[in-house]
C-alpha positions in Angstrom: 0.0 0.0 0.2 2.8 2.4 0.9 4.4 1.5 -2.2 1.3 2.6 -4.0 1.0 5.8 -2.4 4.5 6.4 -3.3 4.1 6.1 -6.9 0.7 8.2 -6.9 2.0 11.2 -5.6 5.3 10.5 -7.2 2.8 10.3 -11.2 1.5 13.7 -10.1 4.6 16.1 -9.0 5.2 14.8 -12.3 2.2 16.0 -14.0 2.3 19.0 -11.7 6.2 19.4 -13.3 5.1 18.8 -16.8 2.3 21.6 -16.4 4.5 24.2 -14.9 6.9 23.5 -17.9 5.0 24.5 -20.6 5.1 27.9 -20.4 8.9 27.2 -21.1 8.4 25.1 -24.2 5.2 26.4 -25.6 5.3 30.5 -26.3 1.4 31.7 -26.8 2.6 34.8 -28.8 2.9 32.1 -31.5 -0.6 31.5 -31.6 -1.7 35.0 -32.1 -2.7 34.6 -35.7 -4.6 31.5 -34.9 -6.6 33.2 -31.9 -7.6 36.6 -34.6 -8.9 34.2 -37.2 -11.2 32.3 -35.0 -12.9 35.8 -33.1 -13.0 36.7 -37.1 -15.0 33.4 -37.6 -17.1 34.1 -34.7 -17.5 37.8 -34.8 -16.6 39.1 -37.8 -14.9 41.3 -36.2 -11.1 41.4 -36.2 -8.6 41.1 -33.3 -6.0 42.7 -33.2 -3.2 41.6 -30.2 -0.6 44.3 -30.5 1.1 43.7 -26.8 2.5 40.1 -25.7 1.0 37.3 -24.5 2.2 35.9 -20.8 0.9 32.9 -19.7 2.3 30.4 -16.3 0.4 28.0 -14.6 1.6 26.6 -11.6 1.2 27.7 -9.0 -1.1 30.2 -10.4 -2.8 29.5 -14.2 -2.2 33.1 -15.2 -3.0 35.0 -18.7 -1.6 38.6 -19.2 -2.4 40.6 -22.2 -1.0 43.5 -23.4 -2.6 46.0 -25.9 -5.4 44.4 -27.9 -8.6 45.8 -30.0 -11.8 44.6 -31.8 -12.4 46.3 -34.5 -16.3 47.9 -34.8 -19.1 46.8 -36.8 -19.6 48.1 -40.6 -21.0 51.1 -41.1 -20.3 53.1 -37.7 -18.3 56.4 -37.0 -15.5 54.4 -34.3 -12.6 52.7 -35.8 -12.6 50.0 -32.6 -15.7 48.2 -30.7 -13.2 48.0 -27.9 -9.5 48.1 -26.8 -7.9 47.5 -23.4 -3.9 48.3 -22.9 -3.2 45.5 -20.7 -5.7 42.8 -18.9 -4.1 40.5 -15.9 -6.5 37.6 -14.6 -5.1 34.5 -12.3 -6.3 31.4 -11.3 -4.8 29.3 -8.5 -4.1 25.8 -10.3 -4.6 23.3 -7.0 -8.2 24.3 -5.6 -9.1 23.2 -9.5 -9.1 20.3 -8.9 -11.7 20.2 -6.3 -13.7 22.0 -7.7 -13.2 25.6 -6.4 -11.8 28.4 -8.2 -9.5 31.0 -6.1 -8.4 34.2 -8.3 -6.1 37.1 -8.0 -7.1 40.1 -8.4 -8.7 40.9 -12.0 -6.6 43.9 -13.8 -8.5 45.9 -16.4 -6.2 48.7 -17.8 -7.2 51.6 -20.3 -10.6 50.0 -21.1 -12.0 51.8 -24.2 -15.8 50.2 -25.2 -17.6 52.3 -28.1 -21.4 52.4 -28.1 -23.1 53.3 -30.8 -27.0 53.4 -32.9 -27.1 54.5 -36.3 -29.8 56.8 -38.0 -32.1 53.3 -38.5 -31.5 52.2 -34.8 -29.1 49.8 -35.4 -26.3 49.0 -32.9 -22.9 48.0 -33.0 -23.2 45.5 -31.0 -26.5 43.7 -32.4 -24.4 41.2 -34.3 -22.3 40.1 -31.7 -25.2 39.4 -29.3 -27.0 37.6 -32.4 -23.7 35.3 -32.5 -24.3 34.8 -29.0 -27.9 33.4 -29.9 -26.9 31.0 -32.1 -23.9 29.5 -30.0 -26.7 28.6 -26.9 -28.9 27.9 -29.2 -26.3 24.9 -30.7 -25.8 23.8 -26.7 -29.6 24.1 -25.6 -29.1 20.3 -26.0 -26.4 20.6 -23.6 -28.2 21.0 -21.0 -27.1 20.4 -17.3 -29.9 18.2 -15.4 -31.1 19.5 -12.6 -30.0 16.5 -10.2 -26.6 17.1 -11.7 -24.1 18.4 -8.7 -23.1 22.0 -8.6 -20.1 23.0 -11.1 -18.2 24.4 -8.7 -17.9 23.7 -5.2 -16.4 27.3 -4.0 -15.3 30.7 -6.0 -13.5 33.6 -4.3 -11.9 36.6 -6.0 -8.9 38.9 -4.5 -10.7 41.3 -5.8 -11.9 43.8 -9.1 -9.8 46.5 -10.5 -10.6 48.4 -13.6 -8.2 51.3 -14.1 -8.8 54.6 -16.3 -12.2 52.8 -18.5 -13.7 55.2 -21.4 -17.1 54.3 -22.5 -18.5 56.3 -25.4 -22.0 56.0 -26.1 -24.0 57.8 -29.6 -27.1 57.6 -30.8 -27.6 59.3 -34.5 -31.0 58.7 -34.5 -31.6 60.9 -31.3 -28.7 63.6 -32.0 -27.1 61.8 -27.9 -24.0 61.7 -27.1 -22.4 60.7 -23.7 -19.0 59.7 -22.5 -18.2 57.6 -19.4 -14.2 58.9 -18.8 -12.2 58.3 -16.2 -13.5 54.9 -14.7 -12.0 53.9 -12.1 -13.0 51.0 -10.1 -11.5 49.1 -6.9 -13.0 46.1 -4.7 -11.7 44.1 -1.9 -12.0 40.4 -1.9 -15.3 39.1 -3.7 -16.6 36.3 -1.3 -20.0 35.1 -2.0 -22.6 36.1 0.7 -19.7 38.4 2.2 -19.3 41.8 2.8 -16.5 43.5 0.5 -16.4 47.8 0.0 -16.4 49.1 -3.3 -15.0 52.1 -4.5 -15.6 53.7 -7.8 -15.6 57.3 -9.4 -16.1 58.6 -13.3 -17.0 61.2 -15.3 -19.9 61.8 -17.1 -19.8 64.2 -19.9 -23.2 65.0 -22.5 -23.0 67.0 -25.6 -26.5 68.0 -25.3 -27.1 69.8 -23.7 -23.9 70.7 -22.6 -23.1 69.7 -19.7 -20.2 67.3 -17.1 -20.6 65.7 -13.9 -18.3 64.4 -11.5 -19.6 61.2 -9.5 -17.5 59.3 -6.9 -19.2 56.0 -5.4 -18.6 54.2 -2.0 -20.4 51.0 -1.0 -19.7 47.5 1.2 -21.4 45.6 -0.9 -22.8 41.8 -0.4 -22.7 39.5 -3.8 -24.2 36.5 -3.4 -25.0 35.0 -6.8 -26.2 31.5 -5.8 -29.4 33.1 -3.7 -29.3 36.2 -6.2 -29.1 38.5 -3.4 -27.3 42.1 -3.6 -27.0 44.7 -1.1 -25.0 47.8 -0.8 -25.0 49.5 2.6 -23.4 52.6 3.5 -23.8 53.6 0.5 -22.4 56.9 -0.1 -22.9 58.5 -3.9 -21.4 62.5 -4.5 -22.1 64.4 -7.4 -21.2 67.4 -9.0 -23.0 68.9 -11.9 -22.7 71.1 -14.2 -23.1 73.0 -18.0 -23.7 75.7 -19.6 -27.1 74.3 -21.0 -27.8 73.1 -18.0 -30.9 75.4 -16.0 -28.8 75.7 -13.5 -24.8 77.2 -12.6 -23.6 73.9 -10.4 -25.8 71.2 -8.8 -24.6 69.0 -6.0 -25.6 65.7 -4.6 -25.1 63.2 -2.1 -27.0 59.9 -1.6 -27.1 57.9 1.5 -29.0 54.4 1.6 -29.0 51.2 1.7 -30.5 48.6 -1.1 -31.2 45.3 -1.1 -31.8 43.6 -4.1 -33.6 40.2 -3.9 -33.6 39.8 -7.9 -34.8 35.9 -7.1 -37.7 37.3 -6.2 -37.5 40.9 -8.4 -37.8 43.2 -5.2 -35.5 45.9 -4.4 -35.5 48.2 -1.7 -34.0 51.4 -0.8 -34.0 52.6 3.0 -32.5 54.7 4.9 -32.5 57.1 2.3 -30.9 60.6 2.5 -30.5 62.7 -0.6 -29.0 65.8 0.3 -29.2 68.7 -2.6 -27.4 72.3 -3.2 -28.5 73.3 -7.1 -27.7 77.3 -7.8 -28.4 79.8 -10.1 -26.7 83.2 -9.9 -27.1 84.8 -6.5 -29.6 82.1 -5.9 -29.5 79.1 -4.0 -31.5 75.9 -3.0 -30.1 73.4 -0.6 -32.2 70.8 1.1 -32.5 66.6 2.1 -34.8 64.8 0.6 -35.8 61.6 2.5 -37.8 58.5 2.6 -38.2 54.8 1.9 -38.6 52.9 -1.8 -39.9 49.8 -2.2 -39.9 48.3 -5.8 -41.7 44.8 -7.4 -40.4 43.9 -10.5 -42.3 41.4 -11.7 -45.5 43.4 -10.5 -43.9 46.7 -12.1 -44.9 48.2 -8.6 -42.9 51.1 -7.3 -43.6 53.0 -3.9 -41.8 55.7 -2.2 -43.2 56.2 1.3 -42.4 59.6 3.8 -41.3 60.9 1.3 -40.1 64.4 2.8 -38.3 67.5 1.1 -36.8 69.3 3.6 -35.1 72.7 2.0 -34.0 76.6 1.9 -33.9 79.1 -0.5 -31.2 81.5 -0.1 -31.2 84.8 -2.5 -30.1 88.3 -1.4 -33.5 90.1 -2.3 -35.3 87.1 0.7 -36.1 88.4 4.1 -32.9 87.2 5.8 -31.3 85.9 2.9 -33.9 82.8 2.6 -36.8 80.9 3.0 -37.8 77.5 3.9 -40.0 75.1 1.8 -41.4 71.7 2.8 -42.5 68.6 1.2 -44.2 65.7 1.9 -46.1 62.9 0.1 -46.4 59.0 -1.0 -46.0 58.3 -3.9 -47.2 55.4 -5.6 -47.0 53.9 -9.4 -47.3 50.7 -11.6 -45.4 50.4 -14.8 -47.9 47.7 -16.0 -51.3 49.8 -15.5 -49.2 53.5 -16.4 -50.4 54.7 -13.2 -49.9 56.9 -10.4 -50.3 58.2 -7.4 -49.9 61.6 -5.2 -51.3 61.2 -2.1 -51.1 62.9 1.4 -49.4 65.6 -0.8 -48.6 68.8 1.2 -46.2 72.0 0.0 -45.0 74.3 2.4 -43.7 78.3 1.5 -43.0 80.5 4.2 -47.2 80.7 5.7 -48.7 79.2 2.4 -49.8 75.6 3.0 -50.9 73.8 0.0 -52.2 69.8 0.3 -53.9 67.6 -2.3 -54.0 64.1 -3.8 -52.4 63.4 -7.1 -53.5 60.6 -9.2 -52.3 60.3 -13.2 -52.9 57.5 -15.8 -50.9 56.4 -19.5 -47.5 58.1 -17.5 -45.7 56.0 -20.5 -47.7 57.2 -23.4 -47.9 60.4 -25.8 -50.9 61.5 -23.4 -50.8 61.0 -19.8 -53.5 62.5 -17.9 -53.9 63.4 -14.1 -56.7 64.2 -11.9 -56.9 64.5 -8.0 -57.7 68.2 -5.6 -55.6 70.8 -4.8 -56.1 73.0 -1.4 -54.2 76.4 0.4 -55.0 77.0 3.5 -56.2 81.0 3.8 -52.8 83.4 4.0 -51.6 86.9 3.8 -50.5 87.1 -0.4 -49.1 90.6 1.1 -47.0 89.1 3.6 -45.7 86.3 1.7 -44.9 88.7 -1.3 -43.2 90.9 1.2 -41.2 88.2 2.6 -40.3 86.7 -0.8 -39.7 90.2 -2.0 -41.7 90.2 -4.6 -42.8 93.4 -6.2 -46.6 93.6 -6.0 -48.4 96.6 -8.2 -49.4 99.8 -6.3 -53.0 99.4 -5.2 -55.5 101.8 -3.5 -55.8 100.1 -0.6 -53.2 98.1 1.2 -55.1 96.4 2.9 -56.0 94.0 0.5 -54.7 90.3 -0.4 -54.6 89.6 3.2 -56.8 87.0 2.8 -56.1 84.6 0.2 -57.6 80.6 -0.8 -58.2 78.4 -3.0 -60.0 75.2 -2.8 -60.3 72.5 -6.2 -60.6 69.6 -8.0 -58.7 69.2 -11.0 -57.8 67.3 -13.9 -55.4 67.1 -17.1 -53.2 66.4 -19.8 -50.1 67.4 -21.4 -52.1 69.5 -23.1 -55.0 70.6 -21.0 -55.8 71.3 -17.8 -59.2 72.4 -15.8 -60.1 73.4 -12.6 -63.8 72.3 -11.3 -65.8 72.9 -8.4 -63.4 75.5 -7.6 -63.7 78.4 -4.7 -60.9 81.3 -4.5 -61.4 83.7 -1.4 -60.0 87.1 -2.3 -60.3 89.1 0.7 -64.3 90.0 1.1 -64.5 88.3 -2.7 -65.7 84.7 -3.1 -65.3 83.8 -6.6 -66.6 80.0 -7.6 -66.6 77.7 -10.7 -65.2 76.0 -13.4 -62.3 76.7 -15.4 -60.4 75.1 -18.4 -57.4 76.1 -20.3 -56.9 73.8 -23.9 -53.3 73.7 -26.1 -50.9 75.5 -24.2 -48.8 76.4 -27.4 -52.1 78.2 -28.2 -54.4 78.6 -25.8 -58.1 78.2 -25.6 -60.3 79.1 -22.5 -63.3 77.5 -21.2 -65.3 78.8 -18.0 -68.6 79.3 -15.8 -67.4 81.8 -13.3 -69.3 83.5 -9.7 -68.2 86.4 -8.1 -69.9 87.1 -5.4 -68.8 90.9 -4.9 -66.0 93.2 -5.2 -64.7 96.2 -5.1 -62.2 96.6 -7.8 -61.4 100.0 -6.9 -58.8 98.8 -4.2 -57.3 96.9 -6.3 -56.7 99.6 -8.7 -53.9 101.9 -8.5 -54.0 104.7 -6.2 -55.2 108.1 -7.9 -52.7 110.9 -9.0 -52.3 113.2 -6.4 -51.4 116.1 -9.3 -54.0 116.2 -12.1 -52.7 114.5 -15.4 -52.4 117.8 -17.7 -54.1 116.6 -21.3 -52.0 114.8 -24.1 -50.7 117.9 -26.6 -52.8 117.4 -29.8 -49.5 116.0 -31.2 -49.5 113.2 -29.0 -53.3 112.5 -28.8 -53.1 112.7 -32.7 -50.2 109.3 -32.9 -52.0 107.6 -30.2 -55.3 107.9 -32.4 -53.3 106.6 -35.1 -51.1 103.7 -33.6 -52.2 100.5 -35.0 -54.9 98.2 -33.1 -53.6 94.7 -31.6 -55.2 92.9 -34.2 -53.0 90.1 -33.6 -53.3 90.0 -30.1 -57.4 90.0 -30.8 -57.3 87.3 -33.3 -55.5 85.0 -30.4 -58.4 85.4 -28.2 -59.3 81.7 -27.7 -62.3 81.9 -25.2 -65.7 80.9 -24.4 -67.3 81.2 -21.0 -69.5 83.4 -18.8 -68.5 85.3 -16.0 -71.4 86.5 -13.0 -71.0 89.0 -10.6 -73.4 89.9 -7.6 -72.2 93.2 -6.7 -69.3 95.5 -8.0 -68.0 98.6 -7.5 -65.0 100.2 -10.3 -64.0 103.4 -11.1 -66.5 104.4 -8.7 -69.3 102.8 -10.6 -71.8 100.6 -8.7 -74.0 97.7 -10.4 -75.6 94.6 -9.2 -76.1 91.4 -11.1 -73.6 91.3 -13.7 -73.7 89.0 -16.6 -70.7 89.0 -19.5 -70.8 86.4 -21.8 -68.1 86.0 -24.6 -67.3 83.9 -27.1 -63.9 84.5 -29.3 -62.3 82.7 -31.7 -59.6 83.7 -34.8 -60.7 87.2 -34.4 -64.0 86.9 -34.2 -65.2 88.4 -30.8 -68.6 88.4 -29.3 -69.7 89.9 -25.8 -73.4 88.6 -25.5 -75.2 89.2 -24.4 -74.3 91.9 -21.9 -76.4 92.5 -18.4 -76.4 94.6 -15.5 -78.6 96.3 -12.7 -77.1 99.9 -11.8 -78.3 103.1 -9.9 -82.2 101.4 -10.0 -81.9 100.7 -13.5 -80.8 98.2 -16.1 -78.3 97.6 -18.9 -78.4 95.0 -21.7 -76.1 95.1 -24.4 -74.3 93.0 -27.2 -71.0 93.8 -28.7 -69.1 92.5 -31.6 -65.4 93.0 -32.5 -64.0 91.2 -35.4 -60.5 91.1 -36.0 -60.0 88.7 -39.0 -59.4 91.2 -41.5 -57.0 93.6 -41.8 -59.3 96.0 -40.8 -61.2 95.5 -37.6 -65.1 95.5 -37.5 -66.8 96.0 -34.5 -71.0 96.7 -33.5 -72.7 97.8 -30.5 -76.1 97.6 -29.6 -76.5 98.6 -26.3 -79.5 100.1 -23.8 -80.1 101.4 -20.4 -83.4 101.5 -18.9 -84.8 103.4 -16.1 -81.2 104.8 -14.8 -81.2 107.5 -12.0 -78.4 109.3 -13.7 -77.7 112.0 -10.4 -76.0 108.8 -8.5 -74.2 107.5 -12.0 -72.8 110.7 -12.4 -71.8 111.4 -8.9 -69.6 108.0 -8.5 -68.6 108.2 -11.7 -66.9 112.0 -11.5 -67.8 113.2 -8.3 -70.9 115.6 -9.6 -74.0 114.7 -10.7 -74.8 117.9 -13.1 -77.8 116.4 -14.3 -80.2 114.6 -12.7 -83.6 112.2 -13.3 -84.2 109.0 -14.4 -82.9 108.3 -17.8 -83.1 105.8 -20.9 -80.5 105.9 -23.4 -80.0 103.5 -26.5 -77.4 103.3 -29.0 -76.3 101.1 -32.4 -73.4 101.9 -34.0 -70.9 100.4 -36.7 -67.2 101.1 -37.3 -64.5 99.7 -39.2 -60.6 100.8 -39.1 -56.7 100.2 -38.6 -56.5 102.6 -35.6 -59.1 104.7 -33.3 -58.8 107.7 -35.8 -59.9 105.5 -38.7 -62.8 103.9 -36.4 -64.3 107.5 -35.3 -64.3 108.2 -38.8 -66.0 105.4 -39.8 -68.7 105.4 -37.1 -72.3 104.7 -38.5 -75.5 104.2 -36.3 -78.2 105.8 -34.4 -78.9 106.5 -31.0 -81.9 108.3 -28.7 -81.8 109.6 -24.6 -84.9 110.7 -22.6 -84.3 111.9 -19.1 -87.4 112.6 -17.0 -88.1 114.9 -13.7 -84.4 115.8 -13.5 -81.9 118.8 -12.8 -79.3 120.4 -14.6 -77.1 121.2 -11.8 -74.6 124.0 -11.6 -76.3 126.9 -13.8 -79.7 128.2 -12.8 -80.6 129.3 -16.5 -83.4 131.4 -15.3 -81.3 133.1 -12.9 -79.1 133.7 -15.4 -81.6 135.2 -17.8 -82.9 137.7 -14.5 -79.7 138.6 -13.8 -78.8 139.6 -17.8 -81.7 141.6 -17.8 -81.4 143.2 -14.9 -78.0 144.2 -15.8 -79.3 145.7 -19.3 -82.3 148.0 -17.6 -79.9 149.1 -15.2 -81.5 147.6 -12.3 -79.6 146.1 -9.4 -81.2 142.9 -8.3 -81.0 141.6 -4.4 -78.6 138.5 -3.7 -80.0 135.6 -5.2 -79.6 132.3 -2.7 -81.5 130.1 -4.9 -80.1 127.0 -5.9 -77.9 126.9 -8.9 -80.3 124.4 -10.6 -82.7 124.1 -13.5 -85.4 121.7 -12.6 -87.1 120.1 -16.0 -89.7 117.0 -16.9 -88.1 115.8 -19.7 -84.9 116.2 -21.5 -84.8 113.9 -24.9 -83.3 113.6 -28.2 -81.7 111.7 -30.7 -78.9 111.5 -32.8 -77.4 109.5 -36.1 -73.6 108.9 -36.9 -73.2 108.9 -40.7 -68.9 108.4 -41.4 -68.1 109.6 -37.8 -70.2 112.8 -37.8 -72.8 113.1 -35.2 -76.3 114.7 -35.7 -78.9 116.1 -33.4 -81.8 117.7 -34.5 -84.4 117.3 -31.9 -82.9 118.2 -28.8 -85.5 119.1 -25.9 -85.8 120.5 -22.3 -89.0 121.2 -21.3 -89.4 122.7 -17.9 -92.0 124.8 -16.0 -90.5 128.0 -17.2 -88.6 126.9 -20.0 -88.5 125.2 -23.5 -84.7 124.6 -24.8 -84.6 123.5 -28.3 -81.2 122.6 -30.3 -80.1 120.9 -33.3 -76.3 120.5 -34.7 -73.8 118.5 -35.7 -70.0 117.3 -33.9 -66.9 115.8 -35.4 -66.0 112.4 -33.2 -62.5 112.7 -35.3 -61.5 116.1 -35.0 -63.8 117.2 -31.8 -65.2 119.9 -33.5 -68.8 121.4 -32.3 -71.1 123.4 -34.2 -74.8 123.3 -32.5 -77.4 125.8 -32.0 -79.7 126.1 -28.9 -83.1 128.0 -28.1 -84.1 128.8 -25.1 -87.3 130.3 -24.6 -89.8 131.4 -21.6 -92.9 129.9 -21.2 -94.4 130.3 -18.0 -93.8 132.6 -14.7 -93.2 129.9 -12.3 -92.2 131.3 -8.6 -89.8 128.6 -7.7 -87.8 129.4 -10.9 -87.7 132.7 -10.5 -90.7 133.0 -13.4 -92.6 135.8 -11.9 -89.3 138.2 -12.5 -89.2 137.2 -16.3 -93.1 137.6 -17.3 -92.0 140.2 -19.9 -89.6 138.0 -21.5 -92.5 135.5 -21.8 -92.4 134.2 -25.6 -89.3 135.3 -26.4 -86.5 133.2 -28.0 -83.1 133.2 -27.0 -80.5 131.7 -29.5 -77.3 130.2 -27.9 -74.4 128.9 -30.1 -72.0 126.4 -29.5 -68.8 126.1 -30.9 -65.0 124.8 -30.3 -64.1 121.2 -29.4 -64.9 118.7 -26.9 -62.0 119.7 -24.4 -63.0 123.4 -25.0 -66.6 124.0 -25.8 -67.1 127.8 -26.4 -70.9 128.4 -26.3 -72.2 132.2 -26.9 -75.4 134.1 -26.5 -76.5 137.7 -27.8 -79.2 138.5 -25.2 -78.8 141.8 -25.6 -79.6 142.3 -29.2 -82.7 140.0 -27.7 -83.4 142.8 -25.7 -83.4 145.6 -28.2 -85.5 143.9 -30.4 -88.3 143.6 -27.9 -88.0 147.0 -26.7 -88.0 148.5 -30.4 -91.2 146.1 -31.0 -92.7 147.6 -28.0 -91.7 151.4 -28.9 -93.1 150.6 -32.5 -96.3 149.5 -31.8 -97.0 151.9 -29.3 -96.4 154.4 -31.7 -98.4 152.5 -34.3 -101.2 152.7 -31.1 -101.1 156.6 -31.3 -101.3 156.7 -34.9 -104.8 154.6 -35.1 -106.2 157.2 -32.4 -105.5 160.5 -34.4 -106.0 159.1 -38.1 -108.0 156.2 -37.6 -106.3 152.2 -37.6 -107.2 151.4 -41.6 -104.9 154.7 -42.2 -103.0 154.9 -38.8 -102.2 151.1 -39.3 -100.7 151.9 -43.1 -98.5 154.8 -42.4 -97.2 153.2 -38.7 -96.1 150.1 -41.5 -94.5 152.8 -43.4 -92.8 154.5 -41.1 -91.7 151.8 -38.9 -91.1 148.9 -40.7 -93.2 145.7 -41.1 -91.2 143.8 -38.5 -93.2 141.5 -35.7 -92.7 141.0 -32.5 -91.1 137.3 -31.6 -93.2 134.3 -31.5 -94.1 133.0 -28.4 -92.5 129.5 -27.9 -95.6 127.4 -27.6 -96.5 129.0 -31.1 -93.9 126.8 -33.8 -91.4 124.8 -30.9 -91.0 122.5 -33.9 -90.2 125.1 -36.6 -88.0 127.4 -34.0 -86.1 124.4 -33.0 -85.4 123.7 -36.9 -84.1 126.9 -37.4 -81.7 127.2 -34.4 -78.3 126.9 -35.9 -78.9 129.2 -38.7 -80.7 132.0 -35.9 -77.9 131.5 -33.6 -75.3 132.2 -36.4 -76.7 134.6 -37.6 -77.5 136.5 -33.8 -74.2 135.1 -33.1 -72.5 136.8 -30.5 -69.9 140.1 -30.9 -66.1 139.5 -30.4 -65.2 138.9 -26.7 -62.2 140.9 -27.2 -63.7 144.7 -25.7 -61.6 148.0 -27.4 -58.9 148.5 -26.1 -58.5 151.5 -23.1 -62.2 151.5 -22.5 -63.9 149.7 -19.6 -65.9 146.5 -20.6 -69.7 147.8 -21.5 -72.8 146.3 -19.0 -74.0 144.2 -22.4 -70.1 143.2 -22.6 -70.2 142.0 -18.7 -73.6 140.1 -19.3 -71.8 138.2 -22.0 -69.4 137.0 -20.0 -71.3 135.9 -17.1 -73.5 134.5 -19.7 -70.5 132.7 -21.7 -69.8 131.1 -17.8 -72.9 130.1 -16.6 -73.1 127.9 -20.1 -69.3 126.4 -19.9 -70.6 125.4 -16.9 -73.5 123.5 -18.5 -71.8 122.6 -21.3 
């Protein structure tokens, strides 16, 4: 037995010596061509072995390779698919006899790998994978039975060392180009089921967008290939990214986590995740930490993130104290198989602003993703938030506005629209409710049905100027009128909806039960119907704007019914110059490329009627009474009567023809006066040519009628010229009084002649000597004819020049004219 053992030991020693002697008798470099030929036969690629091949057998079965390269597939840009500077692989020989593999550190230096995709989507490794599939099919029949003993009893690797590796990725079909450069990887011994240290660092370079990132990774890893269990503990990854085409100047990331992968069950867990972030842009910066727990079921394609929390700080020089805190928390669930995702218990906080919500999404991997959910913003002080964030708000008349803002809504949307349903917006004392939808973000289209309970819009408008604004110079006004209208902007308005307002105050005007309806598309804008209750009356209107052509067209059809004019004017201008119940209607059309052209084209008609009202700021009866006293050399007692002219009716109508407004039937009726007028105004030049006829028809005590009894039936002509901004009224009351006196003298003389010579002879002689001029008819005799001849009469009886002779004191007549002008200017 001892002899047999000695023989066996001797044979083993001889075998080992023989194997160890192989490298001394066989040079592997002699087989370079054969190796290259076999590789080309299997892959169709050329293998070039430029460096030496060194082979050793005992005590390590070792292979050392020098520089070598594998050519690229045809039709691709890079010369080589892969190349290395050096490779070193060593396996202990004796453990192989026990089906154990003990490897030394695997060394790979200078790896360059070019991965390419052409314009048609073909890759430069596609042919290699096809070759592998053929080999797999060929060996399919040689599958190892399930009850076969394991091929290896154990395997261990002293480590892996990868130095100066570069991996290039380019995709011509997408215009993408990425590079993984300066890759260095090193591990401690790799033993299945046992932890080992991993250290890695590399650079990532992107051409589009132009960016660079520097990455380091350190972790303890466990690789259990038999049980398909992989684990990274105390993972630490740092990233520094920067680039001219990135939306930030610099990004710093530091990830700490524990990762466990049970690939047999296709389950991955990321625990104790803490991602610290710093991103900067110019002088602004965000720093924060993202924490949470990630679970992934690859088989079910189900992914969850629980207890997600982002806690960060925005830093900027404009912020109070230079910074503002931000918090976000949520739970996230996603299933790629069903293409669904949900965001629950969402909470976002910026200063005192807190947003809560729930979001569900579907079709998340398709071209038409969609979402729905709800959102709520609790009451917060928007003005204080803007101040804290150093955001400039528009100046408002009331600085206590925007102190109470809130939002609650259901929402839904997709990549092309967003909709808010059951929306409630609180703005101070106002509440807006309804639905809103925005479609097509590239060319927005709006749909809405909104209800606003009440709002004082004047509080949100800019405060009134302390100094009264000067009117624009004529040249500036003309330039403004000639400015082209924004037709392109009008064509872009695409909206359909309605807005109801319970109560509105704007520019001092108060109205209730307002309805605004709009239908606008491709430049055709219809505001119909428009409705409002205001000042005990109603407004109804329809407005159409057509911007589809090179010149804008518009049409208005509006009506006021039962409006109390006094309070209306008081709220608008602060001065109720006219009071009474008013009805008015207007229908106008116009066209033009600017305001001036529209004024010149204005065509249509309208009418108005005031009842039981008064003209404030002028007492026409008092003015006439004062004028009469001055002409007669009398002095009136102080007049303490109100500066008003009461009327029972004030009405008229007008027509518009190419910018010329014509009125022929103005009529004012009061117990004392009748005023009739006709004339025209040019909207483009703003020139006025208007005539009035004022007649004394009564002697009412309340309007000073008794003192004007002798003027009953007299008609006073008034001519108004000038412009809208500067009307120039003129009256010739002296001529009227003079004519009246002459008529009285003639009548008296004729009466005396009749007494002396008889009626017939006296009348003929009186007519021959004194003329045939008759006294002015009473206003009640022919009001229509008087009104129609008003402008001509006013023109023929125009007042003398406003400029008195130099060096002479103004006459009583001239004083009267100036006083009457002042009164008329107050009226007009």
